[in-house]
C-alpha positions as CSV (number, residue, x, y, z in Angstrom):
1,M,26.6,126.4,98.8
2,R,27.9,123.3,100.4
3,A,30.5,121.1,99.0
4,R,29.1,118.1,97.4
5,S,29.6,114.9,99.4
6,G,26.3,113.2,98.7
7,P,23.1,114.7,100.0
8,T,21.8,114.3,103.6
9,V,18.3,113.0,104.2
10,E,17.3,116.5,105.3
11,H,18.3,117.7,102.0
12,R,16.6,114.9,100.1
13,V,13.3,115.5,102.0
14,L,13.3,119.3,101.0
15,A,13.9,118.4,97.3
16,V,11.1,115.9,97.3
17,R,8.7,118.4,98.9
18,L,9.7,120.9,96.2
19,R,8.7,118.5,93.5
20,L,5.6,117.5,95.2
21,L,4.7,121.1,95.5
22,R,5.3,121.8,91.8
23,E,3.4,118.9,90.7
24,R,0.4,119.7,92.9
25,A,0.4,123.3,91.5
26,G,0.4,122.0,88.0
27,I,3.4,123.7,87.1
28,S,5.8,122.2,84.4
29,L,9.6,121.9,84.7
30,R,9.9,124.4,81.9
31,A,7.6,126.9,83.7
32,A,9.5,126.3,86.9
33,A,12.8,127.0,85.1
34,E,11.5,130.2,83.4
35,A,10.7,131.5,87.0
36,L,14.4,131.0,87.9
37,D,15.6,132.2,84.4
38,A,17.3,128.9,84.2
39,H,17.3,125.6,82.2
40,P,14.5,122.9,83.2
41,A,17.6,120.6,84.0
42,T,18.3,123.0,86.9
43,V,15.2,122.4,88.4
44,R,15.3,118.7,87.9
45,R,18.7,118.7,89.6
46,I,17.2,120.7,92.5
47,E,14.2,118.2,92.9
48,R,16.7,115.3,92.7
49,A,19.1,116.7,95.4
50,E,21.8,116.7,93.1
51,T,22.8,120.4,93.8
52,G,22.9,122.5,96.8
53,L,19.7,124.3,97.7
54,D,20.2,128.1,96.9
55,A,17.8,130.2,99.1
56,R,17.0,132.7,96.3
57,Q,16.1,129.8,93.9
58,V,14.1,127.9,96.4
59,S,12.1,131.2,97.4
60,E,11.3,132.0,93.8
61,L,10.1,128.4,93.3
62,L,7.8,128.5,96.3
63,R,6.4,131.9,95.1
64,C,5.9,130.3,91.7
65,Y,4.0,127.5,93.1
66,G,1.7,129.7,95.1
67,V,2.9,128.2,98.4
68,P,1.4,129.9,101.4
69,P,3.6,131.4,104.0
70,A,2.7,128.9,106.7
71,V,4.2,126.2,104.5
72,A,7.1,128.1,102.8
73,E,8.6,129.8,105.9
74,P,9.2,126.4,107.7
75,M,10.8,125.1,104.5
76,M,13.0,128.1,104.2
77,A,14.1,127.8,107.9
78,K,15.4,124.3,107.2
79,L,17.5,125.3,104.3
80,A,20.7,126.0,106.3
81,D,20.7,122.7,108.0
82,A,19.8,120.8,104.7
83,N,22.9,122.5,103.1
84,L,25.4,121.4,105.8
85,P,27.7,118.6,104.7
86,G,27.0,115.1,106.2
87,W,29.2,113.7,108.9
88,W,30.9,111.6,106.2
89,H,32.1,114.6,104.4
90,R,35.7,114.5,106.0
91,W,36.2,110.9,104.7
92,R,35.5,111.8,101.2
93,D,39.2,110.8,100.2
94,A,38.6,107.3,101.5
95,M,35.1,106.8,99.7
96,D,33.9,105.5,96.3
97,T,31.5,107.9,94.8
98,W,28.7,105.7,95.1
99,Q,29.3,105.2,98.9
100,Q,28.5,108.9,99.3
101,E,25.0,108.5,98.3
102,V,24.4,105.3,100.1
103,I,25.9,106.5,103.5
104,G,23.7,109.7,103.1
105,V,20.7,107.4,103.4
106,E,22.2,104.9,105.7
107,S,23.1,107.6,108.2
108,S,19.4,108.3,108.9
109,A,18.1,104.8,108.5
110,S,16.2,103.1,111.1
111,L,16.7,99.7,109.6
112,V,19.4,98.3,107.4
113,R,19.0,94.7,106.0
114,T,21.9,93.2,104.2
115,W,22.7,90.1,102.2
116,H,26.2,89.0,101.0
117,P,26.8,85.9,99.1
118,A,30.3,85.2,100.0
119,L,31.8,87.4,102.8
120,V,30.8,88.8,106.2
121,P,28.6,91.7,105.6
122,E,30.4,95.1,105.8
123,L,28.6,96.5,108.9
124,L,29.6,93.4,110.9
125,R,33.3,93.3,110.0
126,T,35.9,93.8,112.4
127,P,38.7,96.4,111.7
128,A,41.2,93.7,111.2
129,Y,38.9,91.8,108.7
130,A,38.0,95.1,106.9
131,A,41.6,96.1,106.6
132,A,42.7,92.7,105.2
133,L,39.9,92.8,102.7
134,H,40.6,96.4,101.6
135,R,44.2,95.6,100.9
136,T,42.9,93.0,98.3
137,Q,40.2,95.2,97.1
138,Y,42.3,98.4,96.8
139,P,45.7,97.2,96.0
140,D,46.8,100.5,94.9
141,D,45.8,102.5,98.0
142,P,48.6,103.6,100.2
143,P,48.3,102.4,104.0
144,A,47.0,105.8,105.1
145,R,44.1,105.6,102.8
146,L,43.3,102.1,103.8
147,E,43.2,102.9,107.5
148,R,40.8,105.9,106.6
149,R,38.6,103.4,105.0
150,V,38.4,101.3,108.3
151,E,38.0,104.4,110.3
152,L,35.0,105.2,108.3
153,L,33.4,101.8,108.9
154,R,34.0,102.3,112.7
155,E,32.3,105.6,112.5
156,R,29.3,104.0,110.6
157,R,28.8,101.3,113.1
158,R,29.1,103.9,116.1
159,R,26.5,106.1,114.7
160,M,24.2,103.2,114.0
161,R,24.5,102.2,117.6
162,E,24.1,105.6,119.0
163,R,20.7,106.0,117.2
164,G,19.5,102.7,117.9
165,A,19.4,101.7,114.3
166,D,18.4,98.0,113.6
167,L,20.7,95.8,111.5
168,W,19.5,92.4,110.0
169,A,22.4,90.6,108.1
170,L,21.9,87.3,106.2
171,F,25.0,85.5,104.7
172,P,26.4,82.0,104.0
173,A,28.4,79.9,106.3
174,A,30.9,79.9,103.4
175,A,31.9,83.3,104.5
176,L,33.3,82.0,107.8
177,H,35.6,79.6,105.8
178,T,36.8,82.2,103.3
179,R,39.9,83.1,104.9
180,V,40.4,87.0,105.0
181,G,43.5,87.9,106.6
182,G,45.2,85.3,108.9
183,P,43.8,82.8,111.5
184,E,43.8,85.4,114.0
185,T,41.7,87.7,112.0
186,M,39.2,85.0,111.2
187,A,39.1,84.1,114.8
188,G,38.4,87.7,115.9
189,Q,35.7,88.0,113.2
190,R,34.0,84.8,114.4
191,A,34.1,86.0,118.0
192,A,32.8,89.5,117.1
193,L,29.8,87.9,115.3
194,A,28.9,85.8,118.3
195,E,29.0,89.0,120.4
196,A,26.9,91.0,117.8
197,M,24.4,88.2,117.9
198,R,23.6,89.1,121.6
199,E,23.0,92.8,120.8
200,R,19.5,94.1,120.9
201,H,19.7,96.0,117.6
202,I,21.5,93.2,115.6
203,T,20.1,90.2,113.8
204,V,22.3,87.6,112.3
205,Q,21.3,84.8,110.2
206,V,23.8,82.3,108.7
207,V,22.8,80.0,105.9
208,P,24.5,76.5,106.5
209,M,26.8,75.0,103.9
210,D,24.4,72.1,103.2
211,H,21.4,74.3,102.9
212,P,19.4,74.1,99.7
213,P,19.1,77.1,97.3
214,H,16.9,80.0,98.4
215,P,15.7,83.1,96.7
216,L,19.0,85.1,97.0
217,T,21.3,82.2,96.0
218,G,23.6,83.7,93.2
219,M,22.6,87.1,93.9
220,P,25.2,89.9,94.5
221,P,25.4,91.8,97.7
222,L,22.0,93.4,98.4
223,H,21.0,96.2,101.0
224,L,17.6,97.5,101.9
225,L,17.6,100.9,103.7
226,R,14.7,102.2,105.6
227,V,14.4,105.9,106.5
228,P,11.6,107.0,108.9
229,A,10.7,109.9,106.5
230,P,7.5,109.8,104.4
231,E,9.0,111.7,101.5
232,I,11.8,109.0,101.1
233,G,10.8,105.3,100.4
234,D,12.9,102.4,101.0
235,Q,16.2,102.2,99.0
236,A,17.7,99.2,97.6
237,V,21.5,99.0,96.8
238,L,22.8,96.2,94.4
239,E,26.5,95.6,94.3
240,T,28.4,94.1,91.5
241,P,31.9,94.2,93.2
242,G,34.4,95.9,90.9
243,V,31.9,96.7,88.2
244,R,29.0,98.9,89.5
245,V,26.6,99.7,92.2
246,D,22.9,100.5,91.7
247,V,21.0,102.5,94.1
248,V,17.3,102.0,93.4
249,D,14.4,103.7,94.7
250,D,11.6,102.7,92.3
251,P,8.9,101.1,94.9
252,E,8.0,98.1,92.8
253,T,11.7,97.2,92.2
254,V,12.5,97.7,95.9
255,M,9.5,95.6,96.8
256,A,10.7,92.8,94.6
257,H,14.0,92.8,96.5
258,R,12.4,92.9,99.7
259,I,10.2,89.9,99.0
260,R,13.3,87.9,97.9
261,L,15.1,88.8,101.0
262,D,12.1,88.2,103.2
263,A,11.8,84.6,101.6
264,A,15.6,83.9,102.2
265,C,15.4,85.0,105.8
266,A,12.4,82.8,106.4
267,A,14.3,79.8,104.8
268,A,17.3,80.2,106.9
269,P,18.0,79.1,110.4
270,R,16.2,81.2,113.0
271,P,18.1,84.2,114.3
272,G,20.1,83.4,117.5
273,T,21.1,80.0,116.0
274,P,24.8,79.4,117.2
275,L,27.3,80.1,114.4
276,P,28.1,76.8,112.4
277,E,31.8,75.5,112.5
């Protein structure tokens, strides 16, 4: 059983397939739990990818659901990979609990869309900008842990580039006037943004200071993640900094956030517009 560090997409996919197979077989949670000699909550946790996938339990569930060998055997063959910890596991000491879930999805996302109402979005931050911000956000962290947080951000960006994932970021020009760190840090951040805007997989839109309100005005940071796996729908992440982070997979709610983000992007200057002064 792997140590918990947030489920990988491979784990999530198998968990969803187990739920679908149970539902298609017309088996209740209680009946599935009886096959395992366990509580229904155990099956619920398996189906929600909240616990590792035990080979004996999965095999028994597949037998209970009457799944033919042609379907069951490939699923069982994928258990070992699904139980491996995600690449981010080694950074657990520098992660908030909610980040483990979000990065677990982000690590396989083909598209990440992000809005921040006041700062440069996380995946576009330079190490210096991120470090200066972390010192404010996590004042009790020792320097070594702050550096680990910056390392994690570097690794997230590197992996996105490697797999050719698309990043679409929207933020207000006010972010470029909110001083994070010193003048050098802000100059470096602006230069990095200008360079990022020339990358094929990155789209940047900056809402001017004198722009009228748009559908995301006043909204907290919002991220939409798209994973190319039919079992996993788009995920929405809503942050209330310092208070809570909500990870949403309800299709109607995610669609509502996507519509707002689409409208805000449509109202903003076209991608490629030079950064405002």
